[in-house]
C-alpha positions as CSV (number, residue, x, y, z in Angstrom):
1,M,-37.6,40.8,-89.4
2,K,-37.3,44.3,-90.9
3,P,-39.2,47.2,-89.2
4,G,-42.6,47.8,-90.7
5,R,-42.9,44.2,-92.1
6,S,-45.3,41.7,-90.8
7,A,-44.3,38.2,-89.9
8,E,-44.2,35.7,-92.7
9,P,-47.4,33.8,-93.0
10,T,-47.5,30.0,-92.4
11,I,-50.5,29.4,-94.7
12,V,-50.3,30.7,-98.2
13,R,-52.3,30.3,-101.5
14,P,-51.3,30.7,-105.1
15,Y,-51.1,34.2,-106.7
16,G,-52.4,34.9,-110.2
17,D,-54.2,38.1,-111.1
18,A,-54.5,39.4,-107.5
19,T,-53.0,38.5,-104.1
20,G,-54.6,35.4,-102.6
21,D,-56.9,34.6,-105.6
22,G,-55.6,31.0,-105.8
23,M,-55.1,31.1,-109.6
24,V,-52.6,28.6,-111.1
25,Q,-51.6,27.4,-114.5
26,L,-50.6,23.9,-115.4
27,S,-49.9,21.9,-118.6
28,F,-50.3,18.2,-119.5
29,T,-50.9,15.9,-122.4
30,L,-53.9,13.6,-122.9
31,P,-53.8,10.6,-125.3
32,I,-56.8,11.7,-127.3
33,P,-57.2,13.7,-130.6
34,H,-57.8,17.4,-130.2
35,D,-61.6,18.2,-130.4
36,K,-64.2,19.6,-128.1
37,R,-64.5,16.4,-126.2
38,A,-60.7,16.5,-125.5
39,E,-61.0,20.0,-124.1
40,G,-63.9,18.9,-121.9
41,A,-61.7,16.0,-120.7
42,A,-59.0,18.4,-119.8
43,V,-61.4,20.6,-117.8
44,Q,-62.7,17.4,-116.0
45,L,-59.2,16.4,-115.1
46,A,-58.4,19.9,-113.7
47,H,-61.6,19.8,-111.6
48,K,-60.5,16.4,-110.1
49,M,-57.2,18.1,-109.3
50,G,-59.0,20.7,-107.2
51,I,-59.0,23.5,-109.9
52,D,-62.4,25.1,-110.2
53,P,-63.3,27.0,-112.2
54,A,-60.9,25.8,-114.9
55,L,-60.3,27.3,-118.3
56,V,-58.4,25.7,-121.3
57,V,-56.3,28.6,-122.5
58,H,-54.2,26.5,-125.0
59,A,-54.7,23.2,-126.8
60,K,-52.5,21.8,-129.6
61,S,-52.5,18.5,-131.3
62,I,-49.4,16.4,-131.0
63,G,-49.8,14.0,-133.9
64,P,-53.1,12.4,-134.6
65,D,-53.7,10.8,-131.2
66,F,-52.4,13.2,-128.5
67,T,-53.3,16.8,-127.3
68,F,-51.2,19.2,-125.2
69,F,-53.2,21.5,-122.9
70,V,-52.5,24.5,-120.8
71,V,-55.3,25.1,-118.2
72,Y,-55.7,28.2,-116.0
73,G,-58.0,28.3,-112.9
74,R,-58.4,28.6,-109.2
75,A,-56.8,26.0,-106.9
76,N,-58.9,25.0,-103.9
77,H,-55.9,24.1,-101.7
78,L,-53.6,26.0,-99.3
79,V,-50.0,25.5,-98.6
80,D,-48.8,25.0,-94.9
81,L,-45.2,26.3,-94.9
82,S,-44.7,24.8,-91.4
83,K,-45.0,21.3,-93.0
84,V,-42.7,21.9,-96.0
85,E,-39.6,19.6,-95.9
86,V,-36.5,20.6,-97.7
87,V,-32.8,19.7,-97.6
88,E,-30.9,22.7,-96.3
89,R,-27.3,23.2,-97.2
90,D,-25.3,22.1,-94.1
91,Y,-21.9,23.3,-95.2
92,P,-20.3,26.7,-95.9
93,L,-19.8,27.9,-99.5
94,L,-16.1,28.3,-100.2
95,T,-14.2,30.2,-102.8
96,P,-12.0,28.3,-105.3
97,K,-9.0,29.6,-103.3
98,E,-10.4,28.2,-100.0
99,V,-11.2,24.9,-101.7
100,N,-7.7,24.5,-103.0
101,Q,-6.2,25.5,-99.7
102,A,-8.3,23.0,-97.7
103,V,-7.5,20.1,-100.0
104,K,-3.8,20.9,-100.2
105,S,-3.3,21.4,-96.4
106,S,-5.4,18.4,-95.4
107,L,-5.0,15.7,-98.1
108,H,-1.5,16.7,-99.3
109,R,-2.6,15.5,-102.7
110,R,-5.2,16.4,-105.3
111,L,-8.8,15.3,-104.7
112,V,-9.9,13.0,-107.5
113,V,-13.3,13.4,-109.1
114,V,-14.7,11.1,-111.8
115,G,-17.9,12.1,-113.5
116,G,-20.2,11.3,-116.4
117,C,-23.7,10.4,-117.6
118,I,-24.7,6.7,-117.1
119,G,-27.0,4.4,-119.0
120,T,-28.3,5.7,-122.3
121,D,-28.3,9.3,-121.2
122,A,-26.5,11.4,-123.8
123,H,-27.2,14.8,-122.3
124,T,-23.9,16.1,-120.9
125,V,-25.0,19.7,-120.4
126,G,-25.5,19.1,-116.6
127,I,-22.2,17.2,-115.9
128,D,-20.3,19.6,-118.2
129,A,-21.7,22.6,-116.3
130,I,-20.2,21.3,-113.1
131,L,-16.9,19.8,-114.4
132,N,-15.8,21.8,-117.4
133,I,-13.6,24.8,-116.8
134,K,-16.2,27.1,-118.4
135,G,-18.6,26.2,-115.7
136,F,-22.1,27.6,-115.1
137,A,-23.9,30.7,-113.8
138,G,-20.6,32.7,-113.8
139,E,-18.7,30.2,-111.9
140,K,-15.7,28.1,-113.2
141,G,-16.2,24.4,-113.2
142,L,-14.2,21.9,-111.1
143,E,-11.5,21.7,-113.8
144,Y,-10.5,25.2,-112.8
145,Y,-9.6,24.1,-109.2
146,R,-5.9,23.5,-109.0
147,E,-6.1,20.9,-106.3
148,L,-8.9,18.8,-108.0
149,K,-8.1,16.2,-110.6
150,V,-11.2,15.9,-112.8
151,V,-11.9,13.0,-115.2
152,N,-15.0,13.6,-117.3
153,L,-16.1,10.4,-119.0
154,G,-18.9,12.1,-121.0
155,A,-22.1,10.4,-122.0
156,Q,-23.6,6.9,-122.1
157,V,-21.2,5.4,-119.6
158,A,-22.0,1.9,-118.6
159,V,-22.0,1.4,-114.8
160,P,-19.2,-1.3,-114.9
161,Q,-17.1,1.2,-116.9
162,L,-17.8,3.9,-114.3
163,V,-16.7,1.6,-111.5
164,A,-13.6,0.6,-113.4
165,H,-12.5,4.2,-114.1
166,A,-13.2,5.1,-110.5
167,K,-10.9,2.3,-109.3
168,E,-8.2,3.1,-111.9
169,E,-8.2,6.8,-111.0
170,R,-8.5,6.0,-107.2
171,A,-11.5,8.4,-107.2
172,D,-12.5,10.2,-104.0
173,A,-15.8,11.2,-105.5
174,V,-18.0,10.1,-108.4
175,L,-20.4,12.6,-109.9
176,V,-23.2,11.4,-112.1
177,S,-25.7,13.5,-114.0
178,Q,-29.1,12.1,-115.2
179,V,-31.3,14.2,-117.5
180,V,-33.2,11.5,-119.3
181,T,-36.0,10.4,-116.9
182,T,-38.4,8.5,-119.1
183,R,-40.0,5.6,-117.2
184,D,-37.9,6.6,-114.1
185,A,-34.6,5.7,-115.9
186,H,-32.8,8.1,-113.6
187,V,-33.9,6.3,-110.5
188,L,-33.1,2.8,-111.9
189,N,-29.7,3.9,-113.2
190,T,-28.8,5.5,-109.9
191,K,-29.8,2.4,-107.9
192,E,-27.8,0.2,-110.2
193,M,-24.8,2.5,-109.8
194,S,-24.9,2.6,-106.0
195,A,-25.3,-1.1,-105.8
196,A,-22.3,-1.7,-108.1
197,F,-20.1,0.6,-106.0
198,R,-21.1,-1.1,-102.8
199,E,-20.3,-4.4,-104.3
200,A,-17.0,-3.3,-105.7
201,Y,-15.7,-1.4,-102.6
202,P,-15.5,-1.9,-98.8
203,E,-17.8,0.7,-97.3
204,R,-15.0,2.9,-95.9
205,Q,-13.1,2.8,-99.1
206,R,-15.8,3.5,-101.7
207,P,-15.9,6.9,-103.4
208,L,-18.4,9.6,-102.4
209,L,-21.5,9.1,-104.7
210,V,-23.1,12.3,-105.9
211,I,-25.9,12.6,-108.4
212,G,-27.7,15.5,-110.0
213,G,-30.6,16.2,-112.4
214,P,-33.8,18.1,-112.7
215,R,-36.1,15.3,-111.6
216,F,-34.3,14.1,-108.5
217,V,-35.7,14.9,-105.0
218,E,-32.9,16.0,-102.7
219,N,-34.2,13.9,-99.7
220,Q,-34.0,10.6,-101.7
221,T,-30.4,9.9,-100.8
222,A,-31.2,6.9,-98.6
223,D,-33.6,5.4,-101.1
224,L,-31.1,5.7,-104.0
225,G,-28.1,4.7,-102.0
226,V,-26.0,7.8,-102.7
227,D,-24.4,10.4,-100.4
228,R,-25.8,13.6,-101.9
229,I,-28.3,14.8,-104.5
230,F,-28.2,18.1,-106.3
231,G,-31.2,19.5,-108.2
232,R,-31.6,22.1,-111.0
233,G,-29.6,25.3,-110.7
234,T,-26.7,23.8,-108.7
235,T,-23.4,25.6,-109.3
236,P,-19.9,24.2,-109.4
237,G,-19.0,26.1,-106.3
238,E,-21.8,24.4,-104.3
239,V,-20.5,21.0,-105.5
240,A,-16.8,21.8,-104.7
241,S,-17.7,23.1,-101.3
242,Y,-19.7,19.9,-100.5
243,L,-16.8,17.7,-101.6
244,V,-14.5,19.6,-99.3
245,H,-17.0,19.3,-96.4
246,A,-17.6,15.6,-97.0
247,L,-14.1,14.5,-97.7
248,V,-11.8,17.0,-96.1
249,T,-13.1,19.3,-93.3
250,G,-16.5,17.8,-92.3
251,P,-17.1,15.7,-89.1
252,D,-17.0,12.4,-91.0
253,R,-13.8,12.9,-92.8
254,A,-11.0,10.3,-92.4
255,D,-8.0,12.6,-92.4
256,G,-7.2,12.1,-96.0
257,V,-8.0,8.4,-96.2
258,R,-10.5,7.6,-98.9
259,R,-13.9,6.6,-97.7
């Protein structure tokens, strides 16, 4: 703790116009036409969510039968930081040079990564940000790493095709991005994928399964049957460092033998 600074509080409340005023802003859609009754319904919902007083600051029709709202008001709840659970990074961040050196010296071959978007997901922005050489957030993608062989299958890859390509390439890791999340498609697709890989491979020989997307919760790995989940804002360097930790230098590595 720096001199002159108080200890971090364990109980906090939202900040809006003034410190500790509890003010929050939220948006949602109700399946009713926009009128005064709809705005009253939005306020009622906000009250039931613990926001009181609540003010509708924006309301806009979405077609004839739906209304989008933005509500501003005071939340009557506190946050206990001591009970917040997050997945902390448990591996060091490496530079591209360190990644290449670790792979070359330990595996004596290139580390093979197969990636794509499964199901009907056609949004390749996430997977391209990690795999393509142009990268993301000022970092080069995995294609930039000399000791990584990257196979980007693109969008709308069927799970059987993904498994087949992983076997053909003898993949060490499979990276899947899921952006489309309607009706929990990202969860269903991921569970289908993990089940297919477990059926197709002996446990110690299957590739590392890594998924990413804005709606995943990082502590869902066991529920979804994958090895790692990355959320929004993940950089290529974080993914490359994790692959080295999990497959090359970490405590569970198998000295160059695929999982």
